[in-house]
N, CA and C atoms of all chains as a GROMACS GRO file, in nm:
protein
  645
    1MET      N    1   7.430   9.672  11.124
    1MET     CA    2   7.413   9.766  11.014
    1MET      C    3   7.487   9.714  10.892
    2LEU      N    4   7.430   9.608  10.835
    2LEU     CA    5   7.499   9.534  10.730
    2LEU      C    6   7.429   9.550  10.596
    3LEU      N    7   7.507   9.529  10.490
    3LEU     CA    8   7.456   9.533  10.354
    3LEU      C    9   7.432   9.390  10.306
    4PHE      N   10   7.318   9.368  10.243
    4PHE     CA   11   7.282   9.236  10.190
    4PHE      C   12   7.254   9.248  10.041
    5ARG      N   13   7.273   9.137   9.970
    5ARG     CA   14   7.252   9.140   9.826
    5ARG      C   15   7.106   9.168   9.792
    6SER      N   16   7.014   9.121   9.875
    6SER     CA   17   6.871   9.142   9.851
    6SER      C   18   6.795   9.106   9.978
    7GLU      N   19   6.665   9.134   9.980
    7GLU     CA   20   6.583   9.095  10.095
    7GLU      C   21   6.578   8.944  10.110
    8ALA      N   22   6.586   8.869  10.001
    8ALA     CA   23   6.586   8.723  10.011
    8ALA      C   24   6.709   8.675  10.089
    9HIS      N   25   6.822   8.738  10.064
    9HIS     CA   26   6.944   8.701  10.138
    9HIS      C   27   6.931   8.738  10.285
   10LEU      N   28   6.872   8.854  10.313
   10LEU     CA   29   6.850   8.893  10.453
   10LEU      C   30   6.760   8.791  10.523
   11ASP      N   31   6.650   8.754  10.457
   11ASP     CA   32   6.557   8.658  10.518
   11ASP      C   33   6.629   8.526  10.551
   12ARG      N   34   6.712   8.481  10.460
   12ARG     CA   35   6.783   8.354  10.484
   12ARG      C   36   6.880   8.370  10.601
   13TRP      N   37   6.947   8.484  10.607
   13TRP     CA   38   7.045   8.510  10.714
   13TRP      C   39   6.975   8.520  10.850
   14LEU      N   40   6.856   8.582  10.852
   14LEU     CA   41   6.783   8.597  10.979
   14LEU      C   42   6.734   8.462  11.032
   15ASP      N   43   6.704   8.370  10.940
   15ASP     CA   44   6.667   8.233  10.979
   15ASP      C   45   6.555   8.233  11.084
   16GLY      N   46   6.453   8.315  11.061
   16GLY     CA   47   6.338   8.317  11.150
   16GLY      C   48   6.345   8.421  11.260
   17ARG      N   49   6.462   8.481  11.282
   17ARG     CA   50   6.471   8.588  11.382
   17ARG      C   51   6.401   8.713  11.328
   18PRO      N   52   6.348   8.796  11.417
   18PRO     CA   53   6.279   8.917  11.368
   18PRO      C   54   6.377   9.016  11.304
   19ALA      N   55   6.332   9.075  11.195
   19ALA     CA   56   6.415   9.177  11.129
   19ALA      C   57   6.407   9.308  11.206
   20GLY      N   58   6.506   9.394  11.185
   20GLY     CA   59   6.501   9.529  11.237
   20GLY      C   60   6.437   9.618  11.131
   21ALA      N   61   6.512   9.716  11.083
   21ALA     CA   62   6.464   9.804  10.976
   21ALA      C   63   6.543   9.777  10.850
   22ILE      N   64   6.476   9.789  10.737
   22ILE     CA   65   6.538   9.763  10.606
   22ILE      C   66   6.523   9.889  10.521
   23LEU      N   67   6.635   9.932  10.462
   23LEU     CA   68   6.632  10.050  10.377
   23LEU      C   69   6.690  10.017  10.240
   24PRO      N   70   6.631  10.070  10.134
   24PRO     CA   71   6.698  10.066  10.004
   24PRO      C   72   6.821  10.155  10.008
   25LEU      N   73   6.918  10.125   9.923
   25LEU     CA   74   7.046  10.198   9.931
   25LEU      C   75   7.033  10.344   9.890
   26THR      N   76   6.934  10.376   9.809
   26THR     CA   77   6.916  10.518   9.775
   26THR      C   78   6.879  10.598   9.900
   27GLN      N   79   6.794  10.538   9.985
   27GLN     CA   80   6.756  10.607  10.110
   27GLN      C   81   6.873  10.610  10.208
   28LEU      N   82   6.949  10.500  10.213
   28LEU     CA   83   7.067  10.498  10.299
   28LEU      C   84   7.167  10.605  10.256
   29ALA      N   85   7.184  10.623  10.125
   29ALA     CA   86   7.278  10.725  10.076
   29ALA      C   87   7.232  10.864  10.118
   30ARG      N   88   7.103  10.888  10.112
   30ARG     CA   89   7.050  11.019  10.156
   30ARG      C   90   7.073  11.038  10.305
   31LEU      N   91   7.051  10.933  10.382
   31LEU     CA   92   7.076  10.940  10.526
   31LEU      C   93   7.224  10.968  10.554
   32ALA      N   94   7.310  10.895  10.485
   32ALA     CA   95   7.454  10.913  10.508
   32ALA      C   96   7.498  11.056  10.476
   33ASP      N   97   7.446  11.109  10.367
   33ASP     CA   98   7.483  11.246  10.330
   33ASP      C   99   7.437  11.344  10.437
   34ALA      N  100   7.314  11.328  10.484
   34ALA     CA  101   7.262  11.422  10.584
   34ALA      C  102   7.336  11.407  10.717
   35TRP      N  103   7.375  11.284  10.752
   35TRP     CA  104   7.434  11.258  10.883
   35TRP      C  105   7.582  11.292  10.888
   36TRP      N  106   7.655  11.264  10.776
   36TRP     CA  107   7.801  11.270  10.780
   36TRP      C  108   7.863  11.386  10.703
   37SER      N  109   7.786  11.461  10.626
   37SER     CA  110   7.848  11.554  10.532
   37SER      C  111   7.926  11.667  10.600
   38ASP      N  112   7.897  11.696  10.728
   38ASP     CA  113   7.970  11.803  10.796
   38ASP      C  114   8.083  11.749  10.884
   39ARG      N  115   8.107  11.619  10.878
   39ARG     CA  116   8.198  11.555  10.975
   39ARG      C  117   8.341  11.609  10.966
   40LEU      N  118   8.384  11.650  10.847
   40LEU     CA  119   8.522  11.698  10.829
   40LEU      C  120   8.529  11.849  10.816
   41ALA      N  121   8.420  11.916  10.839
   41ALA     CA  122   8.418  12.062  10.826
   41ALA      C  123   8.503  12.126  10.937
   42ALA      N  124   8.572  12.232  10.902
   42ALA     CA  125   8.659  12.300  10.998
   42ALA      C  126   8.580  12.356  11.116
   43ASP      N  127   8.454  12.391  11.089
   43ASP     CA  128   8.371  12.450  11.196
   43ASP      C  129   8.274  12.347  11.254
   44TRP      N  130   8.308  12.220  11.244
   44TRP     CA  131   8.220  12.113  11.295
   44TRP      C  132   8.191  12.134  11.443
   45GLN      N  133   8.067  12.108  11.478
   45GLN     CA  134   8.025  12.106  11.618
   45GLN      C  135   7.943  11.979  11.638
   46PRO      N  136   7.946  11.923  11.758
   46PRO     CA  137   7.867  11.802  11.782
   46PRO      C  138   7.719  11.826  11.754
   47HIS      N  139   7.655  11.727  11.694
   47HIS     CA  140   7.510  11.734  11.675
   47HIS      C  141   7.440  11.709  11.808
   48SER      N  142   7.334  11.781  11.831
   48SER     CA  143   7.248  11.748  11.945
   48SER      C  144   7.159  11.630  11.908
   49ARG      N  145   7.101  11.570  12.008
   49ARG     CA  146   7.006  11.461  11.981
   49ARG      C  147   6.892  11.510  11.893
   50GLU      N  148   6.847  11.634  11.919
   50GLU     CA  149   6.737  11.689  11.840
   50GLU      C  150   6.778  11.706  11.693
   51GLN      N  151   6.902  11.750  11.672
   51GLN     CA  152   6.950  11.764  11.534
   51GLN      C  153   6.953  11.628  11.464
   52ASN      N  154   7.004  11.529  11.534
   52ASN     CA  155   7.012  11.396  11.473
   52ASN      C  156   6.874  11.338  11.447
   53GLN      N  157   6.780  11.362  11.540
   53GLN     CA  158   6.644  11.314  11.517
   53GLN      C  159   6.583  11.382  11.394
   54ALA      N  160   6.612  11.510  11.379
   54ALA     CA  161   6.560  11.583  11.263
   54ALA      C  162   6.620  11.527  11.133
   55ILE      N  163   6.746  11.486  11.137
   55ILE     CA  164   6.807  11.426  11.018
   55ILE      C  165   6.735  11.296  10.982
   56LEU      N  166   6.711  11.213  11.081
   56LEU     CA  167   6.640  11.088  11.054
   56LEU      C  168   6.503  11.117  10.992
   57GLU      N  169   6.433  11.212  11.052
   57GLU     CA  170   6.299  11.244  11.001
   57GLU      C  171   6.306  11.302  10.859
   58SER      N  172   6.414  11.375  10.829
   58SER     CA  173   6.425  11.439  10.698
   58SER      C  174   6.436  11.339  10.584
   59VAL      N  175   6.477  11.216  10.617
   59VAL     CA  176   6.486  11.113  10.512
   59VAL      C  177   6.378  11.007  10.533
   60GLY      N  178   6.275  11.044  10.609
   60GLY     CA  179   6.158  10.957  10.621
   60GLY      C  180   6.167  10.850  10.727
   61LEU      N  181   6.264  10.861  10.818
   61LEU     CA  182   6.279  10.758  10.921
   61LEU      C  183   6.213  10.807  11.050
   62THR      N  184   6.089  10.768  11.066
   62THR     CA  185   6.008  10.809  11.180
   62THR      C  186   5.955  10.686  11.252
   63GLY      N  187   5.893  10.708  11.365
   63GLY     CA  188   5.837  10.596  11.440
   63GLY      C  189   5.928  10.553  11.554
   64ASP      N  190   5.879  10.461  11.635
   64ASP     CA  191   5.949  10.424  11.757
   64ASP      C  192   6.088  10.366  11.731
   65PHE      N  193   6.104  10.288  11.624
   65PHE     CA  194   6.234  10.226  11.597
   65PHE      C  195   6.343  10.332  11.579
   66TRP      N  196   6.306  10.445  11.524
   66TRP     CA  197   6.405  10.549  11.491
   66TRP      C  198   6.413  10.658  11.598
   67ARG      N  199   6.346  10.639  11.711
   67ARG     CA  200   6.349  10.738  11.819
   67ARG      C  201   6.482  10.723  11.893
   68LEU      N  202   6.562  10.832  11.900
   68LEU     CA  203   6.697  10.824  11.957
   68LEU      C  204   6.697  10.818  12.110
   69GLY      N  205   6.592  10.853  12.174
   69GLY     CA  206   6.589  10.841  12.318
   69GLY      C  207   6.486  10.934  12.378
   70MET      N  208   8.199  12.064  12.448
   70MET     CA  209   8.332  12.019  12.404
   70MET      C  210   8.428  12.137  12.411
   71ASN      N  211   8.537  12.122  12.486
   71ASN     CA  212   8.627  12.237  12.502
   71ASN      C  213   8.713  12.258  12.377
   72PRO      N  214   8.769  12.378  12.362
   72PRO     CA  215   8.841  12.410  12.237
   72PRO      C  216   8.960  12.317  12.210
   73ILE      N  217   9.030  12.274  12.313
   73ILE     CA  218   9.144  12.185  12.291
   73ILE      C  219   9.097  12.049  12.239
   74ASP      N  220   8.991  11.996  12.301
   74ASP     CA  221   8.938  11.868  12.253
   74ASP      C  222   8.888  11.880  12.109
   75LEU      N  223   8.823  11.991  12.078
   75LEU     CA  224   8.772  12.010  11.943
   75LEU      C  225   8.887  12.018  11.842
   76ALA      N  226   8.994  12.089  11.879
   76ALA     CA  227   9.109  12.102  11.789
   76ALA      C  228   9.178  11.967  11.769
   77LEU      N  229   9.191  11.890  11.877
   77LEU     CA  230   9.254  11.759  11.864
   77LEU      C  231   9.165  11.661  11.788
   78ARG      N  232   9.036  11.674  11.809
   78ARG     CA  233   8.942  11.593  11.730
   78ARG      C  234   8.956  11.623  11.581
   79ASN      N  235   8.961  11.752  11.546
   79ASN     CA  236   8.973  11.789  11.405
   79ASN      C  237   9.107  11.744  11.347
   80ALA      N  238   9.213  11.756  11.424
   80ALA     CA  239   9.345  11.711  11.377
   80ALA      C  240   9.348  11.560  11.357
   81THR      N  241   9.281  11.487  11.445
   81THR     CA  242   9.278  11.341  11.433
   81THR      C  243   9.205  11.302  11.305
   82TYR      N  244   9.092  11.366  11.279
   82TYR     CA  245   9.019  11.338  11.153
   82TYR      C  246   9.104  11.372  11.032
   83LYS      N  247   9.167  11.488  11.036
   83LYS     CA  248   9.247  11.532  10.920
   83LYS      C  249   9.358  11.433  10.892
   84MET      N  250   9.423  11.385  10.996
   84MET     CA  251   9.532  11.290  10.977
   84MET      C  252   9.480  11.156  10.928
   85PHE      N  253   9.364  11.113  10.978
   85PHE     CA  254   9.307  10.986  10.932
   85PHE      C  255   9.281  10.994  10.782
   86VAL      N  256   9.222  11.104  10.737
   86VAL     CA  257   9.192  11.120  10.594
   86VAL      C  258   9.321  11.117  10.513
   87GLU      N  259   9.424  11.185  10.560
   87GLU     CA  260   9.550  11.192  10.486
   87GLU      C  261   9.622  11.058  10.483
   88LEU      N  262   9.623  10.989  10.596
   88LEU     CA  263   9.701  10.866  10.608
   88LEU      C  264   9.627  10.743  10.556
   89GLY      N  265   9.494  10.749  10.557
   89GLY     CA  266   9.415  10.631  10.522
   89GLY      C  267   9.409  10.531  10.635
   90ARG      N  268   9.444  10.572  10.753
   90ARG     CA  269   9.440  10.487  10.873
   90ARG      C  270   9.434  10.576  10.995
   91ALA      N  271   9.410  10.512  11.109
   91ALA     CA  272   9.405  10.588  11.234
   91ALA      C  273   9.544  10.634  11.274
   92PRO      N  274   9.561  10.760  11.307
   92PRO     CA  275   9.690  10.805  11.360
   92PRO      C  276   9.705  10.760  11.505
   93SER      N  277   9.828  10.750  11.548
   93SER     CA  278   9.852  10.721  11.690
   93SER      C  279   9.846  10.851  11.770
   94ALA      N  280   9.837  10.837  11.900
   94ALA     CA  281   9.839  10.956  11.986
   94ALA      C  282   9.972  11.032  11.970
   95GLN      N  283  10.079  10.956  11.952
   95GLN     CA  284  10.209  11.022  11.932
   95GLN      C  285  10.209  11.105  11.804
   96GLU      N  286  10.152  11.049  11.698
   96GLU     CA  287  10.148  11.122  11.570
   96GLU      C  288  10.064  11.248  11.581
   97VAL      N  289   9.950  11.239  11.647
   97VAL     CA  290   9.865  11.358  11.663
   97VAL      C  291   9.936  11.461  11.752
   98GLY      N  292  10.004  11.413  11.855
   98GLY     CA  293  10.078  11.504  11.941
   98GLY      C  294  10.187  11.578  11.865
   99ALA      N  295  10.259  11.504  11.780
   99ALA     CA  296  10.367  11.567  11.703
   99ALA      C  297  10.311  11.671  11.607
  100ARG      N  298  10.194  11.642  11.549
  100ARG     CA  299  10.134  11.735  11.453
  100ARG      C  300  10.083  11.862  11.521
  101THR      N  301  10.032  11.846  11.643
  101THR     CA  302   9.962  11.957  11.708
  101THR      C  303  10.045  12.027  11.815
  102GLY      N  304  10.159  11.968  11.848
  102GLY     CA  305  10.240  12.028  11.953
  102GLY      C  306  10.194  11.992  12.093
  103GLN      N  307  10.104  11.896  12.102
  103GLN     CA  308  10.058  11.848  12.234
  103GLN      C  309  10.139  11.725  12.274
  104GLY      N  310  10.143  11.699  12.400
  104GLY     CA  311  10.207  11.578  12.448
  104GLY      C  312  10.119  11.456  12.423
  105THR      N  313  10.182  11.339  12.414
  105THR     CA  314  10.105  11.217  12.390
  105THR      C  315  10.000  11.194  12.498
  106GLU      N  316  10.035  11.220  12.623
  106GLU     CA  317   9.939  11.197  12.731
  106GLU      C  318   9.822  11.295  12.723
  107GLU      N  319   9.851  11.417  12.679
  107GLU     CA  320   9.742  11.513  12.662
  107GLU      C  321   9.646  11.467  12.551
  108VAL      N  322   9.703  11.414  12.444
  108VAL     CA  323   9.618  11.363  12.334
  108VAL      C  324   9.534  11.247  12.385
  109LYS      N  325   9.596  11.156  12.458
  109LYS     CA  326   9.521  11.040  12.509
  109LYS      C  327   9.409  11.083  12.603
  110ALA      N  328   9.436  11.182  12.686
  110ALA     CA  329   9.333  11.230  12.779
  110ALA      C  330   9.218  11.296  12.702
  111SER      N  331   9.254  11.370  12.598
  111SER     CA  332   9.151  11.434  12.516
  111SER      C  333   9.068  11.328  12.444
  112TRP      N  334   9.135  11.230  12.386
  112TRP     CA  335   9.061  11.122  12.318
  112TRP      C  336   8.965  11.052  12.415
  113ARG      N  337   9.005  11.036  12.540
  113ARG     CA  338   8.917  10.971  12.638
  113ARG      C  339   8.791  11.055  12.660
  114ARG      N  340   8.809  11.188  12.668
  114ARG     CA  341   8.692  11.274  12.685
  114ARG      C  342   8.603  11.269  12.559
  115LEU      N  343   8.666  11.265  12.442
  115LEU     CA  344   8.588  11.255  12.318
  115LEU      C  345   8.516  11.122  12.308
  116HIS      N  346   8.580  11.018  12.356
  116HIS     CA  347   8.516  10.885  12.362
  116HIS      C  348   8.391  10.892  12.451
  117ASP      N  349   8.405  10.954  12.566
  117ASP     CA  350   8.291  10.963  12.658
  117ASP      C  351   8.177  11.047  12.600
  118ALA      N  352   8.213  11.140  12.511
  118ALA     CA  353   8.113  11.225  12.446
  118ALA      C  354   8.061  11.163  12.316
  119HIS      N  355   8.102  11.039  12.286
  119HIS     CA  356   8.061  10.968  12.163
  119HIS      C  357   8.110  11.039  12.038
  120ALA      N  358   8.220  11.113  12.048
  120ALA     CA  359   8.276  11.178  11.930
  120ALA      C  360   8.376  11.087  11.859
  121LEU      N  361   8.421  10.983  11.926
  121LEU     CA  362   8.503  10.877  11.867
  121LEU      C  363   8.492  10.758  11.962
  122VAL      N  364   8.551  10.645  11.918
  122VAL     CA  365   8.546  10.525  12.001
  122VAL      C  366   8.687  10.470  12.014
  123LEU      N  367   8.730  10.452  12.139
  123LEU     CA  368   8.864  10.397  12.166
  123LEU      C  369   8.856  10.248  12.191
  124GLY      N  370   8.963  10.178  12.152
  124GLY     CA  371   8.976  10.039  12.187
  124GLY      C  372   9.026  10.025  12.330
  125VAL      N  373   9.037   9.902  12.376
  125VAL     CA  374   9.079   9.878  12.514
  125VAL      C  375   9.222   9.927  12.538
  126ASP      N  376   9.302   9.935  12.432
  126ASP     CA  377   9.440   9.983  12.446
  126ASP      C  378   9.452  10.134  12.431
  127GLY      N  379   9.338  10.202  12.416
  127GLY     CA  380   9.340  10.348  12.406
  127GLY      C  381   9.365  10.400  12.265
  128SER      N  382   9.377  10.310  12.167
  128SER     CA  383   9.394  10.355  12.028
  128SER      C  384   9.257  10.380  11.965
  129ILE      N  385   9.258  10.444  11.848
  129ILE     CA  386   9.132  10.477  11.779
  129ILE      C  387   9.071  10.348  11.720
  130LEU      N  388   8.954  10.314  11.768
  130LEU     CA  389   8.880  10.200  11.713
  130LEU      C  390   8.784  10.247  11.604
  131MET      N  391   8.712  10.354  11.634
  131MET     CA  392   8.619  10.413  11.536
  131MET      C  393   8.636  10.564  11.538
  132LEU      N  394   8.654  10.620  11.420
  132LEU     CA  395   8.647  10.765  11.403
  132LEU      C  396   8.537  10.784  11.298
  133ASN      N  397   8.417  10.766  11.344
  133ASN     CA  398   8.302  10.750  11.254
  133ASN      C  399   8.297  10.859  11.147
  134PRO      N  400   8.280  10.822  11.023
  134PRO     CA  401   8.244  10.690  10.971
  134PRO      C  402   8.363  10.597  10.944
  135PHE      N  403   8.485  10.642  10.975
  135PHE     CA  404   8.603  10.561  10.948
  135PHE      C  405   8.624  10.458  11.060
  136SER      N  406   8.680  10.343  11.021
  136SER     CA  407   8.717  10.243  11.120
  136SER      C  408   8.869  10.240  11.134
  137GLY      N  409   8.916  10.231  11.256
  137GLY     CA  410   9.059  10.221  11.280
  137GLY      C  411   9.113  10.081  11.265
  138VAL      N  412   9.023   9.985  11.247
  138VAL     CA  413   9.064   9.845  11.233
  138VAL      C  414   8.997   9.787  11.108
  139PRO      N  415   9.055   9.681  11.051
  139PRO     CA  416   8.994   9.623  10.930
  139PRO      C  417   8.853   9.571  10.956
  140THR      N  418   8.766   9.592  10.858
  140THR     CA  419   8.629   9.543  10.863
  140THR      C  420   8.594   9.484  10.726
  141ARG      N  421   8.471   9.435  10.712
  141ARG     CA  422   8.427   9.382  10.583
  141ARG      C  423   8.387   9.492  10.486
  142HIS      N  424   8.389   9.618  10.531
  142HIS     CA  425   8.345   9.730  10.448
  142HIS      C  426   8.466   9.816  10.410
  143VAL      N  427   8.506   9.809  10.284
  143VAL     CA  428   8.619   9.888  10.234
  143VAL      C  429   8.566   9.993  10.138
  144VAL      N  430   8.615  10.114  10.153
  144VAL     CA  431   8.569  10.223  10.068
  144VAL      C  432   8.689  10.285   9.997
  145GLU      N  433   8.684  10.282   9.864
  145GLU     CA  434   8.788  10.348   9.785
  145GLU      C  435   8.740  10.490   9.755
  146ALA      N  436   8.818  10.585   9.803
  146ALA     CA  437   8.781  10.726   9.785
  146ALA      C  438   8.902  10.812   9.813
  147ASN      N  439   8.910  10.924   9.747
  147ASN     CA  440   9.013  11.022   9.782
  147ASN      C  441   9.154  10.964   9.765
  148GLY      N  442   9.168  10.864   9.679
  148GLY     CA  443   9.300  10.803   9.658
  148GLY      C  444   9.344  10.708   9.767
  149HIS      N  445   9.252  10.671   9.856
  149HIS     CA  446   9.284  10.579   9.966
  149HIS      C  447   9.183  10.466   9.969
  150ARG      N  448   9.216  10.364  10.044
  150ARG     CA  449   9.122  10.257  10.078
  150ARG      C  450   9.098  10.268  10.228
  151TYR      N  451   8.978  10.310  10.264
  151TYR     CA  452   8.942  10.325  10.405
  151TYR      C  453   8.854  10.208  10.449
  152PHE      N  454   8.866  10.170  10.574
  152PHE     CA  455   8.770  10.077  10.632
  152PHE      C  456   8.657  10.158  10.696
  153ALA      N  457   8.534  10.108  10.678
  153ALA     CA  458   8.416  10.168  10.743
  153ALA      C  459   8.366  10.074  10.851
  154ASN      N  460   8.297  10.132  10.949
  154ASN     CA  461   8.249  10.052  11.062
  154ASN      C  462   8.130   9.964  11.027
  155CYS      N  463   8.050  10.007  10.930
  155CYS     CA  464   7.926   9.936  10.897
  155CYS      C  465   7.880   9.983  10.760
  156GLY      N  466   7.766   9.930  10.716
  156GLY     CA  467   7.715   9.968  10.586
  156GLY      C  468   7.678  10.115  10.576
  157TRP      N  469   7.624  10.168  10.682
  157TRP     CA  470   7.589  10.311  10.684
  157TRP      C  471   7.716  10.395  10.674
  158ASP      N  472   7.815  10.361  10.754
  158ASP     CA  473   7.940  10.436  10.752
  158ASP      C  474   8.011  10.424  10.618
  159ALA      N  475   7.992  10.310  10.550
  159ALA     CA  476   8.054  10.295  10.417
  159ALA      C  477   8.004  10.404  10.323
  160PHE      N  478   7.876  10.436  10.330
  160PHE     CA  479   7.823  10.547  10.252
  160PHE      C  480   7.866  10.681  10.312
  161GLY      N  481   7.892  10.683  10.441
  161GLY     CA  482   7.929  10.807  10.508
  161GLY      C  483   8.067  10.858  10.470
  162ILE      N  484   8.156  10.768  10.431
  162ILE     CA  485   8.292  10.814  10.398
  162ILE      C  486   8.292  10.904  10.275
  163GLY      N  487   8.226  10.862  10.169
  163GLY     CA  488   8.215  10.949  10.052
  163GLY      C  489   8.140  11.077  10.084
  164ALA      N  490   8.038  11.065  10.170
  164ALA     CA  491   7.960  11.184  10.207
  164ALA      C  492   8.045  11.282  10.286
  165ALA      N  493   8.126  11.231  10.378
  165ALA     CA  494   8.210  11.319  10.460
  165ALA      C  495   8.319  11.385  10.376
  166LEU      N  496   8.372  11.309  10.279
  166LEU     CA  497   8.480  11.362  10.195
  166LEU      C  498   8.427  11.445  10.078
  167HIS      N  499   8.296  11.433  10.051
  167HIS     CA  500   8.234  11.501   9.937
  167HIS      C  501   8.299  11.458   9.805
  168VAL      N  502   8.315  11.326   9.793
  168VAL     CA  503   8.371  11.269   9.669
  168VAL      C  504   8.291  11.144   9.633
  169ASP      N  505   8.306  11.102   9.506
  169ASP     CA  506   8.252  10.973   9.465
  169ASP      C  507   8.333  10.863   9.533
  170SER      N  508   8.273  10.745   9.544
  170SER     CA  509   8.343  10.637   9.613
  170SER      C  510   8.302  10.503   9.553
  171LEU      N  511   8.378  10.403   9.586
  171LEU     CA  512   8.344  10.264   9.551
  171LEU      C  513   8.344  10.184   9.681
  172ILE      N  514   8.226  10.131   9.714
  172ILE     CA  515   8.212  10.052   9.836
  172ILE      C  516   8.231   9.906   9.800
  173ARG      N  517   8.322   9.842   9.870
  173ARG     CA  518   8.342   9.698   9.854
  173ARG      C  519   8.308   9.632   9.987
  174SER      N  520   8.201   9.554   9.986
  174SER     CA  521   8.160   9.484  10.107
  174SER      C  522   8.128   9.340  10.068
  175SER      N  523   8.059   9.270  10.154
  175SER     CA  524   8.016   9.134  10.120
  175SER      C  525   7.886   9.105  10.192
  176CYS      N  526   7.809   9.014  10.133
  176CYS     CA  527   7.679   8.979  10.189
  176CYS      C  528   7.699   8.881  10.305
  177PRO      N  529   7.647   8.913  10.423
  177PRO     CA  530   7.667   8.822  10.537
  177PRO      C  531   7.600   8.686  10.517
  178ASP      N  532   7.502   8.678  10.428
  178ASP     CA  533   7.432   8.551  10.403
  178ASP      C  534   7.518   8.457  10.319
  179CYS      N  535   7.570   8.508  10.209
  179CYS     CA  536   7.636   8.418  10.112
  179CYS      C  537   7.785   8.449  10.096
  180ASP      N  538   7.832   8.556  10.157
  180ASP     CA  539   7.971   8.599  10.148
  180ASP      C  540   8.014   8.641  10.008
  181GLU      N  541   7.919   8.652   9.917
  181GLU     CA  542   7.953   8.703   9.784
  181GLU      C  543   7.988   8.852   9.794
  182PRO      N  544   8.084   8.896   9.713
  182PRO     CA  545   8.121   9.038   9.721
  182PRO      C  546   8.010   9.131   9.672
  183LEU      N  547   8.006   9.246   9.734
  183LEU     CA  548   7.915   9.354   9.692
  183LEU      C  549   8.001   9.472   9.651
  184GLU      N  550   7.985   9.519   9.531
  184GLU     CA  551   8.056   9.638   9.486
  184GLU      C  552   7.953   9.744   9.449
  185ILE      N  553   7.961   9.855   9.516
  185ILE     CA  554   7.858   9.958   9.498
  185ILE      C  555   7.927  10.092   9.467
  186PRO      N  556   7.928  10.130   9.340
  186PRO     CA  557   7.978  10.265   9.309
  186PRO      C  558   7.878  10.370   9.356
  187VAL      N  559   7.930  10.478   9.412
  187VAL     CA  560   7.846  10.589   9.456
  187VAL      C  561   7.894  10.715   9.382
  188ARG      N  562   7.805  10.767   9.300
  188ARG     CA  563   7.840  10.886   9.221
  188ARG      C  564   7.742  10.997   9.253
  189ASP      N  565   7.796  11.116   9.276
  189ASP     CA  566   7.711  11.231   9.310
  189ASP      C  567   7.615  11.197   9.424
  190GLY      N  568   7.664  11.116   9.519
  190GLY     CA  569   7.586  11.086   9.638
  190GLY      C  570   7.486  10.974   9.624
  191LEU      N  571   7.475  10.914   9.504
  191LEU     CA  572   7.376  10.809   9.483
  191LEU      C  573   7.442  10.680   9.436
  192PRO      N  574   7.394  10.566   9.488
  192PRO     CA  575   7.451  10.438   9.445
  192PRO      C  576   7.397  10.398   9.309
  193ASP      N  577   7.476  10.317   9.240
  193ASP     CA  578   7.425  10.257   9.117
  193ASP      C  579   7.303  10.172   9.150
  194LYS      N  580   7.218  10.154   9.052
  194LYS     CA  581   7.096  10.073   9.073
  194LYS      C  582   7.135   9.933   9.120
  195THR      N  583   7.071   9.889   9.227
  195THR     CA  584   7.106   9.759   9.284
  195THR      C  585   6.988   9.706   9.365
  196GLU      N  586   6.982   9.574   9.378
  196GLU     CA  587   6.883   9.512   9.466
  196GLU      C  588   6.932   9.507   9.610
  197ALA      N  589   7.055   9.545   9.631
  197ALA     CA  590   7.112   9.536   9.766
  197ALA      C  591   7.034   9.624   9.862
  198ILE      N  592   7.036   9.585   9.988
  198ILE     CA  593   6.963   9.658  10.092
  198ILE      C  594   7.054   9.675  10.214
  199TRP      N  595   7.008   9.761  10.303
  199TRP     CA  596   7.076   9.781  10.432
  199TRP      C  597   6.980   9.738  10.541
  200HIS      N  598   7.032   9.662  10.636
  200HIS     CA  599   6.950   9.616  10.748
  200HIS      C  600   7.012   9.664  10.878
  201VAL      N  601   6.931   9.724  10.964
  201VAL     CA  602   6.976   9.766  11.097
  201VAL      C  603   6.891   9.694  11.199
  202LEU      N  604   6.957   9.617  11.282
  202LEU     CA  605   6.887   9.530  11.378
  202LEU      C  606   6.847   9.605  11.504
  203VAL      N  607   6.933   9.698  11.549
  203VAL     CA  608   6.917   9.760  11.681
  203VAL      C  609   6.837   9.890  11.669
  204PRO      N  610   6.734   9.908  11.750
  204PRO     CA  611   6.660  10.036  11.748
  204PRO      C  612   6.751  10.154  11.783
  205ALA      N  613   6.718  10.270  11.730
  205ALA     CA  614   6.806  10.388  11.742
  205ALA      C  615   6.839  10.422  11.887
  206ARG      N  616   6.745  10.406  11.977
  206ARG     CA  617   6.770  10.445  12.116
  206ARG      C  618   6.882  10.362  12.180
  207ASP      N  619   6.912  10.245  12.122
  207ASP     CA  620   7.012  10.155  12.180
  207ASP      C  621   7.143  10.152  12.103
  208TRP      N  622   7.159  10.238  12.004
  208TRP     CA  623   7.279  10.231  11.920
  208TRP      C  624   7.407  10.242  12.002
  209TRP      N  625   7.408  10.331  12.102
  209TRP     CA  626   7.531  10.353  12.177
  209TRP      C  627   7.540  10.266  12.300
  210SER      N  628   7.442  10.178  12.323
  210SER     CA  629   7.452  10.087  12.437
  210SER      C  630   7.568   9.990  12.415
  211ASP      N  631   7.586   9.947  12.290
  211ASP     CA  632   7.700   9.862  12.252
  211ASP      C  633   7.731   9.895  12.107
  212ILE      N  634   7.811  10.001  12.088
  212ILE     CA  635   7.832  10.052  11.953
  212ILE      C  636   7.904   9.950  11.866
  213GLY      N  637   7.985   9.867  11.923
  213GLY     CA  638   8.051   9.763  11.845
  213GLY      C  639   7.951   9.666  11.785
  214PHE      N  640   7.853   9.624  11.864
  214PHE     CA  641   7.750   9.533  11.814
  214PHE      C  642   7.659   9.603  11.715
  215THR      N  643   7.623   9.727  11.747
  215THR     CA  644   7.537   9.804  11.657
  215THR      C  645   7.596   9.809  11.518
   0.00000   0.00000   0.00000
């Protein structure tokens, strides 16, 4: 789960290996906000798998790669 | 998650935010009135529940999105410099604290520094990207590699 300067840098780093998923940072920021924003809340409760899957879907991350289990 | 584990989990997070680093079990015990062994036992249960990640010595390795050990992802926020576990967690620190942040990382390809200000939840315009190699179903199979 690394940050790269651009897709060209990622391609060079992969050196022919298959890529996983690539997100622009605006989408990553939306994901981070949805996933982590309650982490320090006094009434925090663990997320269920269904809740986490819904978070992924809420920022457009669907399909087999993003299926939590 | 039982109430004692939840309370110790919350105290551990609160202390991490305040200190800018992972607290020890002794420090959490002193803050909460629990014994060190009780804190360690609770942390082990939280580790098994994926609520935090312990190192082999039983100390805090990951208190997601915070890292208990130095990484290539540094986040300036809340008057501290925190380490994040990964690029996603680097954005997660500002999100969890509900503050603006400055992410300092580096590109694994060229090792050039990446500085990404995040204001009101959004990064400055950049060509930078995030890459995740491991499919979601396998994230916890080896969270360190993920």
